[in-house]
Each structure stands twice: as structure tokens, then as C-alpha cells.
N, CA, C and O atoms as a Maestro MAE file, in Angstrom:
{
 s_m_m2io_version
 :::
 2.0.0
}

f_m_ct {
 s_m_title
 :::
 protein
 m_atom[336] {
  # First column is atom index #
  i_m_mmod_type
  r_m_x_coord
  r_m_y_coord
  r_m_z_coord
  i_m_residue_number
  s_m_chain_name
  s_m_pdb_residue_name
  s_m_pdb_atom_name
  i_m_atomic_number
  :::
  1 25 -7.112 -17.154 2.398 1 A "UNK " " N  " 7
  2 3 -7.554 -16.170 1.370 1 A "UNK " " CA " 6
  3 2 -6.868 -14.913 1.178 1 A "UNK " " C  " 6
  4 15 -6.964 -13.921 1.900 1 A "UNK " " O  " 8
  5 25 -6.086 -15.064 0.015 2 A "UNK " " N  " 7
  6 3 -5.106 -13.918 -0.384 2 A "UNK " " CA " 6
  7 2 -5.528 -12.785 -0.848 2 A "UNK " " C  " 6
  8 15 -6.032 -12.827 -1.970 2 A "UNK " " O  " 8
  9 25 -5.459 -11.551 -0.199 3 A "UNK " " N  " 7
  10 3 -5.667 -10.668 -1.238 3 A "UNK " " CA " 6
  11 2 -4.634 -9.602 -1.796 3 A "UNK " " C  " 6
  12 15 -4.895 -8.410 -1.960 3 A "UNK " " O  " 8
  13 25 -2.895 -10.481 -2.179 4 A "UNK " " N  " 7
  14 3 -2.445 -10.030 -3.201 4 A "UNK " " CA " 6
  15 2 -3.271 -10.167 -4.660 4 A "UNK " " C  " 6
  16 15 -3.928 -11.118 -5.083 4 A "UNK " " O  " 8
  17 25 -3.028 -9.033 -5.186 5 A "UNK " " N  " 7
  18 3 -3.548 -9.203 -6.722 5 A "UNK " " CA " 6
  19 2 -2.520 -8.428 -7.506 5 A "UNK " " C  " 6
  20 15 -1.908 -7.424 -7.143 5 A "UNK " " O  " 8
  21 25 -2.432 -9.174 -8.812 6 A "UNK " " N  " 7
  22 3 -2.005 -8.330 -9.996 6 A "UNK " " CA " 6
  23 2 -2.231 -7.256 -10.293 6 A "UNK " " C  " 6
  24 15 -1.363 -6.434 -10.585 6 A "UNK " " O  " 8
  25 25 -4.082 -6.932 -10.272 7 A "UNK " " N  " 7
  26 3 -4.859 -5.789 -10.403 7 A "UNK " " CA " 6
  27 2 -5.404 -5.372 -9.196 7 A "UNK " " C  " 6
  28 15 -5.871 -6.115 -8.332 7 A "UNK " " O  " 8
  29 25 -5.308 -3.802 -9.152 8 A "UNK " " N  " 7
  30 3 -5.531 -3.187 -8.063 8 A "UNK " " CA " 6
  31 2 -6.138 -1.998 -8.549 8 A "UNK " " C  " 6
  32 15 -5.624 -1.612 -9.599 8 A "UNK " " O  " 8
  33 25 -7.129 -1.248 -8.093 9 A "UNK " " N  " 7
  34 3 -7.808 -0.201 -7.747 9 A "UNK " " CA " 6
  35 2 -7.542 0.985 -7.160 9 A "UNK " " C  " 6
  36 15 -7.411 0.992 -5.936 9 A "UNK " " O  " 8
  37 25 -7.422 2.091 -7.830 10 A "UNK " " N  " 7
  38 3 -6.656 3.530 -7.162 10 A "UNK " " CA " 6
  39 2 -7.815 4.378 -7.417 10 A "UNK " " C  " 6
  40 15 -8.402 4.819 -8.406 10 A "UNK " " O  " 8
  41 25 -7.930 4.444 -6.030 11 A "UNK " " N  " 7
  42 3 -9.316 5.834 -5.860 11 A "UNK " " CA " 6
  43 2 -9.013 7.164 -5.197 11 A "UNK " " C  " 6
  44 15 -8.638 7.206 -4.026 11 A "UNK " " O  " 8
  45 25 -9.154 8.116 -5.846 12 A "UNK " " N  " 7
  46 3 -8.661 9.440 -4.674 12 A "UNK " " CA " 6
  47 2 -10.197 9.558 -4.372 12 A "UNK " " C  " 6
  48 15 -11.017 9.450 -5.284 12 A "UNK " " O  " 8
  49 25 -10.647 9.831 -2.784 13 A "UNK " " N  " 7
  50 3 -11.859 9.898 -2.521 13 A "UNK " " CA " 6
  51 2 -11.886 11.760 -2.316 13 A "UNK " " C  " 6
  52 15 -11.583 12.425 -1.324 13 A "UNK " " O  " 8
  53 25 -12.320 12.158 -3.534 14 A "UNK " " N  " 7
  54 3 -12.362 13.577 -3.356 14 A "UNK " " CA " 6
  55 2 -13.018 14.115 -1.661 14 A "UNK " " C  " 6
  56 15 -12.559 15.092 -1.070 14 A "UNK " " O  " 8
  57 25 -13.952 13.389 -1.207 15 A "UNK " " N  " 7
  58 3 -14.989 14.080 0.133 15 A "UNK " " CA " 6
  59 2 -13.758 14.272 1.226 15 A "UNK " " C  " 6
  60 15 -13.353 15.327 1.715 15 A "UNK " " O  " 8
  61 25 -13.232 12.752 1.481 16 A "UNK " " N  " 7
  62 3 -11.953 12.941 2.580 16 A "UNK " " CA " 6
  63 2 -10.910 12.920 1.972 16 A "UNK " " C  " 6
  64 15 -10.007 12.469 2.676 16 A "UNK " " O  " 8
  65 25 -10.403 13.374 0.358 17 A "UNK " " N  " 7
  66 3 -8.985 13.490 0.326 17 A "UNK " " CA " 6
  67 2 -8.247 12.423 0.656 17 A "UNK " " C  " 6
  68 15 -7.063 12.760 0.616 17 A "UNK " " O  " 8
  69 25 -8.400 11.008 1.042 18 A "UNK " " N  " 7
  70 3 -7.496 10.122 0.613 18 A "UNK " " CA " 6
  71 2 -7.315 9.004 -0.360 18 A "UNK " " C  " 6
  72 15 -8.395 8.626 -0.813 18 A "UNK " " O  " 8
  73 25 -6.589 8.556 -0.679 19 A "UNK " " N  " 7
  74 3 -6.223 7.753 -1.760 19 A "UNK " " CA " 6
  75 2 -6.625 6.221 -1.248 19 A "UNK " " C  " 6
  76 15 -6.132 5.775 -0.212 19 A "UNK " " O  " 8
  77 25 -7.387 5.591 -1.908 20 A "UNK " " N  " 7
  78 3 -7.957 4.279 -1.490 20 A "UNK " " CA " 6
  79 2 -7.266 3.222 -2.506 20 A "UNK " " C  " 6
  80 15 -7.139 3.472 -3.705 20 A "UNK " " O  " 8
  81 25 -6.868 2.114 -1.955 21 A "UNK " " N  " 7
  82 3 -6.018 1.179 -2.983 21 A "UNK " " CA " 6
  83 2 -7.107 -0.191 -2.734 21 A "UNK " " C  " 6
  84 15 -7.399 -0.435 -1.563 21 A "UNK " " O  " 8
  85 25 -7.514 -0.798 -3.492 22 A "UNK " " N  " 7
  86 3 -8.824 -1.839 -3.128 22 A "UNK " " CA " 6
  87 2 -8.197 -2.864 -4.057 22 A "UNK " " C  " 6
  88 15 -7.275 -2.770 -4.867 22 A "UNK " " O  " 8
  89 25 -9.156 -4.097 -3.611 23 A "UNK " " N  " 7
  90 3 -8.871 -5.627 -5.061 23 A "UNK " " CA " 6
  91 2 -9.827 -4.985 -5.927 23 A "UNK " " C  " 6
  92 15 -10.453 -3.947 -5.709 23 A "UNK " " O  " 8
  93 25 -9.853 -5.628 -6.793 24 A "UNK " " N  " 7
  94 3 -10.733 -5.769 -7.398 24 A "UNK " " CA " 6
  95 2 -12.149 -6.507 -7.691 24 A "UNK " " C  " 6
  96 15 -13.052 -6.439 -8.524 24 A "UNK " " O  " 8
  97 25 -11.822 -7.250 -6.526 25 A "UNK " " N  " 7
  98 3 -13.159 -7.908 -6.634 25 A "UNK " " CA " 6
  99 2 -13.603 -8.128 -5.170 25 A "UNK " " C  " 6
  100 15 -13.131 -8.837 -4.281 25 A "UNK " " O  " 8
  101 25 -14.691 -7.271 -5.206 26 A "UNK " " N  " 7
  102 3 -15.077 -6.287 -4.496 26 A "UNK " " CA " 6
  103 2 -16.254 -6.847 -3.738 26 A "UNK " " C  " 6
  104 15 -16.872 -6.216 -2.880 26 A "UNK " " O  " 8
  105 25 -16.570 -8.327 -4.196 27 A "UNK " " N  " 7
  106 3 -17.447 -9.239 -3.071 27 A "UNK " " CA " 6
  107 2 -16.807 -9.786 -2.551 27 A "UNK " " C  " 6
  108 15 -17.477 -10.348 -1.684 27 A "UNK " " O  " 8
  109 25 -15.315 -10.190 -2.422 28 A "UNK " " N  " 7
  110 3 -14.643 -11.332 -1.639 28 A "UNK " " CA " 6
  111 2 -13.749 -10.032 -0.927 28 A "UNK " " C  " 6
  112 15 -13.140 -10.493 0.039 28 A "UNK " " O  " 8
  113 25 -13.485 -8.601 -1.091 29 A "UNK " " N  " 7
  114 3 -12.555 -7.602 -0.585 29 A "UNK " " CA " 6
  115 2 -13.778 -6.195 -0.653 29 A "UNK " " C  " 6
  116 15 -13.669 -5.239 -1.422 29 A "UNK " " O  " 8
  117 25 -14.783 -6.374 0.248 30 A "UNK " " N  " 7
  118 3 -15.289 -4.743 -0.240 30 A "UNK " " CA " 6
  119 2 -15.084 -3.690 0.579 30 A "UNK " " C  " 6
  120 15 -15.746 -2.656 0.484 30 A "UNK " " O  " 8
  121 25 -13.940 -3.912 1.646 31 A "UNK " " N  " 7
  122 3 -13.205 -2.369 1.781 31 A "UNK " " CA " 6
  123 2 -11.847 -2.238 1.158 31 A "UNK " " C  " 6
  124 15 -11.303 -3.220 0.653 31 A "UNK " " O  " 8
  125 25 -11.460 -1.424 1.172 32 A "UNK " " N  " 7
  126 3 -10.180 -1.077 0.443 32 A "UNK " " CA " 6
  127 2 -9.260 -1.560 1.303 32 A "UNK " " C  " 6
  128 15 -9.353 -1.381 2.517 32 A "UNK " " O  " 8
  129 25 -8.382 -2.155 0.792 33 A "UNK " " N  " 7
  130 3 -6.919 -2.892 1.429 33 A "UNK " " CA " 6
  131 2 -5.927 -1.614 2.248 33 A "UNK " " C  " 6
  132 15 -5.558 -1.751 3.414 33 A "UNK " " O  " 8
  133 25 -5.661 -0.642 1.577 34 A "UNK " " N  " 7
  134 3 -5.313 0.213 2.251 34 A "UNK " " CA " 6
  135 2 -5.644 1.936 2.060 34 A "UNK " " C  " 6
  136 15 -5.898 2.596 1.053 34 A "UNK " " O  " 8
  137 25 -5.551 2.208 3.102 35 A "UNK " " N  " 7
  138 3 -6.520 3.953 2.872 35 A "UNK " " CA " 6
  139 2 -4.895 4.730 3.251 35 A "UNK " " C  " 6
  140 15 -4.079 4.553 4.156 35 A "UNK " " O  " 8
  141 25 -4.942 5.478 2.270 36 A "UNK " " N  " 7
  142 3 -3.536 6.285 3.290 36 A "UNK " " CA " 6
  143 2 -4.574 7.989 2.959 36 A "UNK " " C  " 6
  144 15 -5.108 8.471 1.960 36 A "UNK " " O  " 8
  145 25 -4.427 8.431 4.442 37 A "UNK " " N  " 7
  146 3 -5.306 9.523 4.724 37 A "UNK " " CA " 6
  147 2 -4.721 10.895 4.606 37 A "UNK " " C  " 6
  148 15 -3.499 10.848 4.466 37 A "UNK " " O  " 8
  149 25 -5.122 11.858 4.617 38 A "UNK " " N  " 7
  150 3 -4.975 12.820 3.865 38 A "UNK " " CA " 6
  151 2 -3.754 13.324 5.469 38 A "UNK " " C  " 6
  152 15 -2.661 13.878 5.355 38 A "UNK " " O  " 8
  153 25 -4.242 13.015 6.435 39 A "UNK " " N  " 7
  154 3 -3.387 13.851 7.379 39 A "UNK " " CA " 6
  155 2 -1.415 12.991 7.320 39 A "UNK " " C  " 6
  156 15 -0.362 13.409 7.800 39 A "UNK " " O  " 8
  157 25 -1.702 11.830 6.581 40 A "UNK " " N  " 7
  158 3 -0.793 11.119 6.615 40 A "UNK " " CA " 6
  159 2 0.204 12.106 5.197 40 A "UNK " " C  " 6
  160 15 1.325 12.615 5.213 40 A "UNK " " O  " 8
  161 25 -0.369 12.059 4.619 41 A "UNK " " N  " 7
  162 3 0.547 12.581 3.187 41 A "UNK " " CA " 6
  163 2 0.694 14.251 2.939 41 A "UNK " " C  " 6
  164 15 1.551 14.601 2.128 41 A "UNK " " O  " 8
  165 25 0.047 15.084 3.479 42 A "UNK " " N  " 7
  166 3 0.023 16.391 3.452 42 A "UNK " " CA " 6
  167 2 1.386 16.954 3.953 42 A "UNK " " C  " 6
  168 15 1.886 17.992 3.521 42 A "UNK " " O  " 8
  169 25 1.957 16.119 4.957 43 A "UNK " " N  " 7
  170 3 3.086 16.928 5.280 43 A "UNK " " CA " 6
  171 2 4.346 16.438 4.576 43 A "UNK " " C  " 6
  172 15 5.469 16.847 4.872 43 A "UNK " " O  " 8
  173 25 4.087 15.511 3.600 44 A "UNK " " N  " 7
  174 3 5.174 15.073 2.793 44 A "UNK " " CA " 6
  175 2 5.364 15.769 1.374 44 A "UNK " " C  " 6
  176 15 4.646 16.695 0.995 44 A "UNK " " O  " 8
  177 25 6.163 15.354 0.803 45 A "UNK " " N  " 7
  178 3 7.058 16.348 -0.225 45 A "UNK " " CA " 6
  179 2 6.506 15.525 -1.162 45 A "UNK " " C  " 6
  180 15 5.866 14.599 -0.664 45 A "UNK " " O  " 8
  181 25 6.551 15.563 -2.686 46 A "UNK " " N  " 7
  182 3 6.318 14.973 -3.512 46 A "UNK " " CA " 6
  183 2 6.782 13.657 -3.681 46 A "UNK " " C  " 6
  184 15 6.096 12.667 -3.425 46 A "UNK " " O  " 8
  185 25 7.812 13.630 -4.061 47 A "UNK " " N  " 7
  186 3 9.145 12.522 -3.883 47 A "UNK " " CA " 6
  187 2 8.367 11.493 -2.321 47 A "UNK " " C  " 6
  188 15 7.973 10.332 -2.432 47 A "UNK " " O  " 8
  189 25 8.334 12.100 -1.340 48 A "UNK " " N  " 7
  190 3 7.891 11.268 0.048 48 A "UNK " " CA " 6
  191 2 6.702 10.613 -0.539 48 A "UNK " " C  " 6
  192 15 6.678 9.402 -0.764 48 A "UNK " " O  " 8
  193 25 5.787 11.354 -0.769 49 A "UNK " " N  " 7
  194 3 4.490 10.645 -0.888 49 A "UNK " " CA " 6
  195 2 4.406 9.439 -2.040 49 A "UNK " " C  " 6
  196 15 3.685 8.442 -2.010 49 A "UNK " " O  " 8
  197 25 5.317 9.817 -3.012 50 A "UNK " " N  " 7
  198 3 5.174 9.320 -4.140 50 A "UNK " " CA " 6
  199 2 5.719 7.652 -3.732 50 A "UNK " " C  " 6
  200 15 5.160 6.630 -4.130 50 A "UNK " " O  " 8
  201 25 6.689 7.696 -3.028 51 A "UNK " " N  " 7
  202 3 7.953 6.847 -2.279 51 A "UNK " " CA " 6
  203 2 6.672 5.735 -1.800 51 A "UNK " " C  " 6
  204 15 6.355 4.639 -2.261 51 A "UNK " " O  " 8
  205 25 5.986 6.728 -0.422 52 A "UNK " " N  " 7
  206 3 5.090 5.754 0.051 52 A "UNK " " CA " 6
  207 2 4.447 5.089 -0.037 52 A "UNK " " C  " 6
  208 15 4.363 3.958 0.442 52 A "UNK " " O  " 8
  209 25 3.272 6.164 -1.273 53 A "UNK " " N  " 7
  210 3 1.783 4.915 -1.408 53 A "UNK " " CA " 6
  211 2 2.678 4.195 -2.949 53 A "UNK " " C  " 6
  212 15 2.211 3.264 -3.607 53 A "UNK " " O  " 8
  213 25 3.811 4.794 -3.211 54 A "UNK " " N  " 7
  214 3 4.151 3.522 -4.179 54 A "UNK " " CA " 6
  215 2 4.657 1.963 -3.672 54 A "UNK " " C  " 6
  216 15 4.383 0.816 -4.025 54 A "UNK " " O  " 8
  217 25 5.394 2.471 -2.821 55 A "UNK " " N  " 7
  218 3 5.734 0.822 -1.632 55 A "UNK " " CA " 6
  219 2 4.493 0.145 -1.249 55 A "UNK " " C  " 6
  220 15 4.594 -1.011 -0.837 55 A "UNK " " O  " 8
  221 25 2.959 0.870 -1.347 56 A "UNK " " N  " 7
  222 3 2.139 -0.009 -0.370 56 A "UNK " " CA " 6
  223 2 1.555 -0.260 -1.484 56 A "UNK " " C  " 6
  224 15 0.694 -1.101 -1.225 56 A "UNK " " O  " 8
  225 25 1.521 0.134 -3.195 57 A "UNK " " N  " 7
  226 3 1.219 -0.884 -4.143 57 A "UNK " " CA " 6
  227 2 1.668 -2.001 -4.238 57 A "UNK " " C  " 6
  228 15 1.093 -3.089 -4.232 57 A "UNK " " O  " 8
  229 25 3.050 -1.656 -4.359 58 A "UNK " " N  " 7
  230 3 4.319 -2.967 -4.511 58 A "UNK " " CA " 6
  231 2 4.275 -3.822 -3.748 58 A "UNK " " C  " 6
  232 15 4.859 -4.880 -3.987 58 A "UNK " " O  " 8
  233 25 3.524 -3.617 -2.522 59 A "UNK " " N  " 7
  234 3 3.819 -4.653 -1.472 59 A "UNK " " CA " 6
  235 2 2.231 -5.668 -1.822 59 A "UNK " " C  " 6
  236 15 2.255 -6.812 -1.368 59 A "UNK " " O  " 8
  237 25 1.304 -5.355 -2.377 60 A "UNK " " N  " 7
  238 3 0.188 -6.003 -2.522 60 A "UNK " " CA " 6
  239 2 0.253 -6.743 -3.982 60 A "UNK " " C  " 6
  240 15 -0.740 -7.233 -4.519 60 A "UNK " " O  " 8
  241 25 1.716 -6.751 -4.605 61 A "UNK " " N  " 7
  242 3 1.366 -7.105 -5.885 61 A "UNK " " CA " 6
  243 2 2.096 -8.495 -5.810 61 A "UNK " " C  " 6
  244 15 3.312 -8.334 -5.920 61 A "UNK " " O  " 8
  245 25 1.735 -9.794 -5.658 62 A "UNK " " N  " 7
  246 3 2.856 -11.080 -5.499 62 A "UNK " " CA " 6
  247 2 3.802 -10.769 -6.629 62 A "UNK " " C  " 6
  248 15 4.886 -11.029 -6.105 62 A "UNK " " O  " 8
  249 25 3.994 -10.470 -7.553 63 A "UNK " " N  " 7
  250 3 5.371 -10.570 -8.428 63 A "UNK " " CA " 6
  251 2 6.476 -9.651 -7.779 63 A "UNK " " C  " 6
  252 15 7.684 -9.852 -7.909 63 A "UNK " " O  " 8
  253 25 5.847 -8.500 -6.982 64 A "UNK " " N  " 7
  254 3 7.067 -7.257 -6.632 64 A "UNK " " CA " 6
  255 2 7.584 -7.797 -5.275 64 A "UNK " " C  " 6
  256 15 8.723 -7.594 -4.856 64 A "UNK " " O  " 8
  257 25 6.364 -8.698 -4.457 65 A "UNK " " N  " 7
  258 3 6.940 -9.153 -3.229 65 A "UNK " " CA " 6
  259 2 7.704 -10.140 -3.554 65 A "UNK " " C  " 6
  260 15 8.434 -10.436 -2.609 65 A "UNK " " O  " 8
  261 25 7.909 -10.963 -4.724 66 A "UNK " " N  " 7
  262 3 8.935 -11.898 -4.692 66 A "UNK " " CA " 6
  263 2 10.172 -11.388 -4.950 66 A "UNK " " C  " 6
  264 15 11.228 -11.800 -4.469 66 A "UNK " " O  " 8
  265 25 9.986 -10.217 -5.942 67 A "UNK " " N  " 7
  266 3 11.292 -9.700 -6.753 67 A "UNK " " CA " 6
  267 2 12.118 -8.750 -5.522 67 A "UNK " " C  " 6
  268 15 13.264 -8.336 -5.693 67 A "UNK " " O  " 8
  269 25 11.382 -8.518 -4.378 68 A "UNK " " N  " 7
  270 3 11.815 -7.700 -3.354 68 A "UNK " " CA " 6
  271 2 11.702 -8.466 -2.162 68 A "UNK " " C  " 6
  272 15 11.192 -8.007 -1.140 68 A "UNK " " O  " 8
  273 25 12.120 -9.517 -2.249 69 A "UNK " " N  " 7
  274 3 11.535 -10.234 -0.679 69 A "UNK " " CA " 6
  275 2 12.689 -10.247 0.067 69 A "UNK " " C  " 6
  276 15 12.631 -10.590 1.248 69 A "UNK " " O  " 8
  277 25 13.967 -9.852 -0.558 70 A "UNK " " N  " 7
  278 3 14.904 -10.079 0.306 70 A "UNK " " CA " 6
  279 2 14.816 -9.333 1.380 70 A "UNK " " C  " 6
  280 15 14.680 -9.685 2.551 70 A "UNK " " O  " 8
  281 25 14.943 -7.756 0.696 71 A "UNK " " N  " 7
  282 3 14.644 -6.692 1.195 71 A "UNK " " CA " 6
  283 2 13.137 -5.983 1.884 71 A "UNK " " C  " 6
  284 15 12.895 -4.835 2.258 71 A "UNK " " O  " 8
  285 25 12.313 -7.199 1.852 72 A "UNK " " N  " 7
  286 3 11.213 -7.180 2.540 72 A "UNK " " CA " 6
  287 2 11.540 -7.739 3.789 72 A "UNK " " C  " 6
  288 15 11.100 -7.034 4.698 72 A "UNK " " O  " 8
  289 25 12.316 -9.019 4.294 73 A "UNK " " N  " 7
  290 3 12.779 -9.838 4.791 73 A "UNK " " CA " 6
  291 2 13.549 -8.834 5.877 73 A "UNK " " C  " 6
  292 15 13.196 -8.504 7.009 73 A "UNK " " O  " 8
  293 25 14.772 -8.459 5.083 74 A "UNK " " N  " 7
  294 3 15.594 -7.448 6.225 74 A "UNK " " CA " 6
  295 2 14.994 -6.585 6.719 74 A "UNK " " C  " 6
  296 15 15.283 -6.528 7.914 74 A "UNK " " O  " 8
  297 25 13.917 -5.472 6.284 75 A "UNK " " N  " 7
  298 3 13.293 -4.852 6.999 75 A "UNK " " CA " 6
  299 2 12.326 -5.168 7.705 75 A "UNK " " C  " 6
  300 15 11.701 -4.327 8.351 75 A "UNK " " O  " 8
  301 25 12.061 -6.339 7.701 76 A "UNK " " N  " 7
  302 3 10.936 -6.872 8.901 76 A "UNK " " CA " 6
  303 2 11.286 -7.189 10.153 76 A "UNK " " C  " 6
  304 15 10.524 -7.208 11.120 76 A "UNK " " O  " 8
  305 25 12.980 -7.559 10.146 77 A "UNK " " N  " 7
  306 3 13.610 -7.935 10.982 77 A "UNK " " CA " 6
  307 2 14.574 -6.811 11.399 77 A "UNK " " C  " 6
  308 15 15.186 -6.990 12.452 77 A "UNK " " O  " 8
  309 25 14.798 -5.630 10.684 78 A "UNK " " N  " 7
  310 3 14.759 -4.667 11.823 78 A "UNK " " CA " 6
  311 2 14.235 -4.266 12.256 78 A "UNK " " C  " 6
  312 15 13.016 -4.397 12.148 78 A "UNK " " O  " 8
  313 25 15.216 -2.981 13.581 79 A "UNK " " N  " 7
  314 3 14.159 -2.522 14.536 79 A "UNK " " CA " 6
  315 2 13.092 -1.532 14.506 79 A "UNK " " C  " 6
  316 15 12.256 -1.271 15.372 79 A "UNK " " O  " 8
  317 25 13.314 -0.908 13.080 80 A "UNK " " N  " 7
  318 3 12.229 -0.147 12.728 80 A "UNK " " CA " 6
  319 2 10.800 -1.276 12.199 80 A "UNK " " C  " 6
  320 15 9.617 -1.034 12.435 80 A "UNK " " O  " 8
  321 25 11.293 -2.419 11.505 81 A "UNK " " N  " 7
  322 3 9.926 -2.993 11.037 81 A "UNK " " CA " 6
  323 2 9.755 -3.982 12.309 81 A "UNK " " C  " 6
  324 15 9.093 -5.010 12.163 81 A "UNK " " O  " 8
  325 25 10.327 -3.687 13.508 82 A "UNK " " N  " 7
  326 3 9.917 -4.246 14.560 82 A "UNK " " CA " 6
  327 2 8.691 -3.719 15.257 82 A "UNK " " C  " 6
  328 15 7.852 -4.402 15.844 82 A "UNK " " O  " 8
  329 25 8.703 -2.481 15.120 83 A "UNK " " N  " 7
  330 3 7.944 -1.368 15.997 83 A "UNK " " CA " 6
  331 2 6.736 -1.185 15.162 83 A "UNK " " C  " 6
  332 15 5.786 -0.714 15.787 83 A "UNK " " O  " 8
  333 25 6.507 -1.462 13.779 84 A "UNK " " N  " 7
  334 3 5.344 -1.562 13.025 84 A "UNK " " CA " 6
  335 2 4.344 -2.495 13.434 84 A "UNK " " C  " 6
  336 15 3.303 -2.608 12.787 84 A "UNK " " O  " 8
  :::
 }
 m_bond[335] {
  # First column is bond index #
  i_m_from
  i_m_to
  i_m_order
  :::
  1 1 2 1
  2 2 3 1
  3 3 4 2
  4 3 5 1
  5 5 6 1
  6 6 7 1
  7 7 8 2
  8 7 9 1
  9 9 10 1
  10 10 11 1
  11 11 12 2
  12 11 13 1
  13 13 14 1
  14 14 15 1
  15 15 16 2
  16 15 17 1
  17 17 18 1
  18 18 19 1
  19 19 20 2
  20 19 21 1
  21 21 22 1
  22 22 23 1
  23 23 24 2
  24 23 25 1
  25 25 26 1
  26 26 27 1
  27 27 28 2
  28 27 29 1
  29 29 30 1
  30 30 31 1
  31 31 32 2
  32 31 33 1
  33 33 34 1
  34 34 35 1
  35 35 36 2
  36 35 37 1
  37 37 38 1
  38 38 39 1
  39 39 40 2
  40 39 41 1
  41 41 42 1
  42 42 43 1
  43 43 44 2
  44 43 45 1
  45 45 46 1
  46 46 47 1
  47 47 48 2
  48 47 49 1
  49 49 50 1
  50 50 51 1
  51 51 52 2
  52 51 53 1
  53 53 54 1
  54 54 55 1
  55 55 56 2
  56 55 57 1
  57 57 58 1
  58 58 59 1
  59 59 60 2
  60 59 61 1
  61 61 62 1
  62 62 63 1
  63 63 64 2
  64 63 65 1
  65 65 66 1
  66 66 67 1
  67 67 68 2
  68 67 69 1
  69 69 70 1
  70 70 71 1
  71 71 72 2
  72 71 73 1
  73 73 74 1
  74 74 75 1
  75 75 76 2
  76 75 77 1
  77 77 78 1
  78 78 79 1
  79 79 80 2
  80 79 81 1
  81 81 82 1
  82 82 83 1
  83 83 84 2
  84 83 85 1
  85 85 86 1
  86 86 87 1
  87 87 88 2
  88 87 89 1
  89 89 90 1
  90 90 91 1
  91 91 92 2
  92 91 93 1
  93 93 94 1
  94 94 95 1
  95 95 96 2
  96 95 97 1
  97 97 98 1
  98 98 99 1
  99 99 100 2
  100 99 101 1
  101 101 102 1
  102 102 103 1
  103 103 104 2
  104 103 105 1
  105 105 106 1
  106 106 107 1
  107 107 108 2
  108 107 109 1
  109 109 110 1
  110 110 111 1
  111 111 112 2
  112 111 113 1
  113 113 114 1
  114 114 115 1
  115 115 116 2
  116 115 117 1
  117 117 118 1
  118 118 119 1
  119 119 120 2
  120 119 121 1
  121 121 122 1
  122 122 123 1
  123 123 124 2
  124 123 125 1
  125 125 126 1
  126 126 127 1
  127 127 128 2
  128 127 129 1
  129 129 130 1
  130 130 131 1
  131 131 132 2
  132 131 133 1
  133 133 134 1
  134 134 135 1
  135 135 136 2
  136 135 137 1
  137 137 138 1
  138 138 139 1
  139 139 140 2
  140 139 141 1
  141 141 142 1
  142 142 143 1
  143 143 144 2
  144 143 145 1
  145 145 146 1
  146 146 147 1
  147 147 148 2
  148 147 149 1
  149 149 150 1
  150 150 151 1
  151 151 152 2
  152 151 153 1
  153 153 154 1
  154 154 155 1
  155 155 156 2
  156 155 157 1
  157 157 158 1
  158 158 159 1
  159 159 160 2
  160 159 161 1
  161 161 162 1
  162 162 163 1
  163 163 164 2
  164 163 165 1
  165 165 166 1
  166 166 167 1
  167 167 168 2
  168 167 169 1
  169 169 170 1
  170 170 171 1
  171 171 172 2
  172 171 173 1
  173 173 174 1
  174 174 175 1
  175 175 176 2
  176 175 177 1
  177 177 178 1
  178 178 179 1
  179 179 180 2
  180 179 181 1
  181 181 182 1
  182 182 183 1
  183 183 184 2
  184 183 185 1
  185 185 186 1
  186 186 187 1
  187 187 188 2
  188 187 189 1
  189 189 190 1
  190 190 191 1
  191 191 192 2
  192 191 193 1
  193 193 194 1
  194 194 195 1
  195 195 196 2
  196 195 197 1
  197 197 198 1
  198 198 199 1
  199 199 200 2
  200 199 201 1
  201 201 202 1
  202 202 203 1
  203 203 204 2
  204 203 205 1
  205 205 206 1
  206 206 207 1
  207 207 208 2
  208 207 209 1
  209 209 210 1
  210 210 211 1
  211 211 212 2
  212 211 213 1
  213 213 214 1
  214 214 215 1
  215 215 216 2
  216 215 217 1
  217 217 218 1
  218 218 219 1
  219 219 220 2
  220 219 221 1
  221 221 222 1
  222 222 223 1
  223 223 224 2
  224 223 225 1
  225 225 226 1
  226 226 227 1
  227 227 228 2
  228 227 229 1
  229 229 230 1
  230 230 231 1
  231 231 232 2
  232 231 233 1
  233 233 234 1
  234 234 235 1
  235 235 236 2
  236 235 237 1
  237 237 238 1
  238 238 239 1
  239 239 240 2
  240 239 241 1
  241 241 242 1
  242 242 243 1
  243 243 244 2
  244 243 245 1
  245 245 246 1
  246 246 247 1
  247 247 248 2
  248 247 249 1
  249 249 250 1
  250 250 251 1
  251 251 252 2
  252 251 253 1
  253 253 254 1
  254 254 255 1
  255 255 256 2
  256 255 257 1
  257 257 258 1
  258 258 259 1
  259 259 260 2
  260 259 261 1
  261 261 262 1
  262 262 263 1
  263 263 264 2
  264 263 265 1
  265 265 266 1
  266 266 267 1
  267 267 268 2
  268 267 269 1
  269 269 270 1
  270 270 271 1
  271 271 272 2
  272 271 273 1
  273 273 274 1
  274 274 275 1
  275 275 276 2
  276 275 277 1
  277 277 278 1
  278 278 279 1
  279 279 280 2
  280 279 281 1
  281 281 282 1
  282 282 283 1
  283 283 284 2
  284 283 285 1
  285 285 286 1
  286 286 287 1
  287 287 288 2
  288 287 289 1
  289 289 290 1
  290 290 291 1
  291 291 292 2
  292 291 293 1
  293 293 294 1
  294 294 295 1
  295 295 296 2
  296 295 297 1
  297 297 298 1
  298 298 299 1
  299 299 300 2
  300 299 301 1
  301 301 302 1
  302 302 303 1
  303 303 304 2
  304 303 305 1
  305 305 306 1
  306 306 307 1
  307 307 308 2
  308 307 309 1
  309 309 310 1
  310 310 311 1
  311 311 312 2
  312 311 313 1
  313 313 314 1
  314 314 315 1
  315 315 316 2
  316 315 317 1
  317 317 318 1
  318 318 319 1
  319 319 320 2
  320 319 321 1
  321 321 322 1
  322 322 323 1
  323 323 324 2
  324 323 325 1
  325 325 326 1
  326 326 327 1
  327 327 328 2
  328 327 329 1
  329 329 330 1
  330 330 331 1
  331 331 332 2
  332 331 333 1
  333 333 334 1
  334 334 335 1
  335 335 336 2
  :::
 }
}
């Protein structure tokens, strides 16, 4: 069961200050696919936070994964990618 989707729900939780990226089919995927916590983005600049959150969104969209496939594979095989 693939959680990749061309449609995603992006929410900002006021109480936790977290960004939540969710699948629109809440029955199959009740929890957010990605949670970006306030501690993660609070020390970032706007450009850094935009790149960080934007990359998480792009990686969940099948066409974007295909478009950036070579770069994703290169990053996954790098030392940085192996540590994650």
C-alpha cells in the first residue's frame, strides 16, 4: 500500500507549532506522513525552512519522485544519505 499521492494535506498545528503533511485518505493513513516539529524549523532561516519542508512535500508526490529520481538515488548512496 503506497502512501505517495498527488494530493496532500498541509496543516499547521497551532498548539504544537508543528507542520503536518498528511495523506487525504484518512481511513488508510490516519496519522500524518510527515511531522516537522517546531524544534526542527525554529533555528532555520526562511530559505532553509522552505527548502526543508518543500523537499518533504516533493518526495511524497510520485511524479516529483520520478522527475528527481537520479538525484534522489545519488543522495541516497552518498555518505550523508547512508547516515539517515
